[in-house]
C-alpha positions, 0 to 999 in steps of 0.5 A: 501498575502505577503510571510513570511520572511524565515531567510537567505534562498536564492531563488532557482536557476535554477540549484537548481530546476534541482537538485530537479526535478524528471525524466519526462516521465520515466515510462508508464502504465505497469511500474506503474502497476508493482510498484502497484502490487509489493506493494500488494505482491500477494504471501505474501498477499495470503500466509501470510494473507489468513490464518489469514483472514480464521482462525480468520475471516469468514472462507470459506467466505474470498474470498468474502471480496476481491470483496467487498473491490475491489468494494469500492476501485473502487468507491474511484478511480472514484473521485481519478482519476477525481482529478488526471487529474487536479493535478499532484503531487509526494504526491497524498493524500497530494496534493489533500487534501491540495488543497481542505481542506487547506495546514495544513490538507494536510501536516497532511495527507502527514505525515500520509501517510508517517507513514502508508507507513513506518509502512507497510514497517517495518512490511514487513521487519519483515516477510521478515527477518523471511522468509529469515532466514528460507530459509537460515537454510533450504538450507545453514544450517545457521540461521542468525537473522531475523533482520540481513537479514532485515538490509542487505536488507535495503541497497539493497532497498536503492541502488535500490531506488536511481537508475533510476525508469524505472530500478526499474520497470523492476526489479519488473516486473520479481519478480511480474511476477514470483509470480503471475505465480505460484499462477495463475498456482495453481488456474487454475489447481485446477479450471480445476480439479473441486476443492477439496473434496467438489468441487468448492462450489462457494456459500460457498465463495461468498454468502452474508451468507458466507461473514457475517459468523464469524468475517467478519471485520477481513477478510475485514481488510486483504482484505484492506491490499491487496489493500494497495498501489494502490493509488501510481499510482498518486504518479508517475504522475510527472514521467509518460508518458502522466499522463492524460491517464497513471494514470487512466489506471494504477489505474483501471487496478491495482484495477481490477487485485488485487481484481479479482486475490486475490478473485480467488486464495483464492477461489481455496485455500478454495476449495482445502481443502473444505469449511467445513475443511478450518477453521480447517486447517487454525487454525493448520497453525496459531498454527504452526511456519509457517502459510504459510503452508496452502497455500504452501501445497495446491500449492504443492499438485496441482503442485508438490514438486518443487512448494513448494520449489519455493513458499518459495523462491518467498515469499521472493522475493515477500516481496522484491518487496513490500519493494521496491515499498513502499520505492519508494512511500514514497520517492515521498511523502518526495520529495514533502514535501521538495519542498513545505517547509513542510520539509527541502528542502534538502530532495527534491534533486535528483541525475543524474538519477532523483531519490530522493536520499536524501529522499531514505536515509531518508526512509532507516533510518526510516525503521531501527528505526522502526525495531530495537526496535523489534530486541533489545527486542527480539520480534517475527517479525511476531506476533508483527512487522508484525501484529501490523504494518499492523493494523496501516497502514490499519487504516491510509490508511482508514483515508486518503481515507475518507479525499481524498473523501471529498476533491474531492467533495469540490474541484470540487464544488468550481472550477467547473472544472468537472461537472460530478455528478457521478465522482465528487459527488456521487461516492466520497460520497459513498466511504466516507460512505463505507470507514467509515464503513470499518474503524469501522470494523477495529477498532472493530477487532483491538485487534485481531491483537495484540493478545487480548491486549487492551492497545497495541491496543489502543496505536497503534490506537492513533498513527494515529490521533497523527501523523495527528495532528503533521502534521497539526502543521508542516503545519503552517510553510508551504509556502503559495504559491501553490507548484510546485508539485501540479500544474495542469496537465491540461493546460485548468484547469489553466484558471479555478478558483483557490482555495484560500490559506488556 
């Protein structure tokens, strides 16, 4: 098919291509793993989300939700990894869906992924601003507005996002290591002590009855949030050392660590209070101005007063690590869209460090646009920005999981590049079905995230299909040739059948 005329656009020169290339071989398994774990922000997930999962969800059974979501995510990862061996891209969802289901839907999925990453980034800025403002009031005796703390941090994230990616990975390693260490120390001390007043009580947290108690959909919603960002392993494939091995290892490690870590620590939190008292304690924490007291009080009781102080500080650094991780992931999507013509090519430009600095600036601007309305209207950054953004991001992610699972089946049925039934058919189909079930539960409980306001819930839910459709429309102007970012990572795959342009 002939190429469309693109105005006076000149063909890219070799220099232009170098200025659009990410730095190859810059990051290994450990570096990618820390980016993923940072996106999960373990201390934020436990300290900020667990009180909601317990108090509004299924009570003592909340830890089981992490294992259930972990198993579903592992099923999804089987097909996801199989496809990553053949497609190396800066925008994994975009590249996979675009190659299998057509570039229009691929561009739509890229825009939806950007919307999900940006909303979760914005909601984290809300929680971060509130946390830092509180710390400043306690230790510096000043109370800066939450939005001021958020804006200053946006500039820091912008700087770090424009630097060498392995420098960012080392920075995140320090932050993530510290927050996971204090949570693990608390959990191990509680385990060795035999739990709280009612013992360890594993059946109260992990039995099927415990999982299905109350509103399990709420607990599953926040468990999904704990997995948000694991798919970014494939986003860094163009910069990874030996992507064919690095990406699968990093993906499976991240899913396993996240699911087991969150389940174990949340179980110890439940145990420290006792299954019969945990819902009451969570309710009291939610009714206060700081719901993190549920977890931080348990940590303080187990480890001493110093741990409570450290947890407050690490909560802020946990959010900072998550913000940087999502910022970097979003940059790679924007960079990939710029290289394929779905967005202006200028957004794909990189600097001397091989970082997509234009995309980084765009991400900072988008974060500012999403945060400012909440600041101007004087809305609570936690009850509105954090809560609403989390719900939208989770719903968008589930739609992308479903489309990607379908794409895996279509891609390998057409190309026959991998004929293993489990990897290319059974696991992806199971993942698609189970993901649909999770999405149904999220929708059924969405009004709880908006304080019971149906109009607000419906408006937020509709942003997901709206963004997807806008992306599909933009995709009509996409270049018809295969993008460089979606080139096969497997030389042998290049000789196999190629999909026709859709």
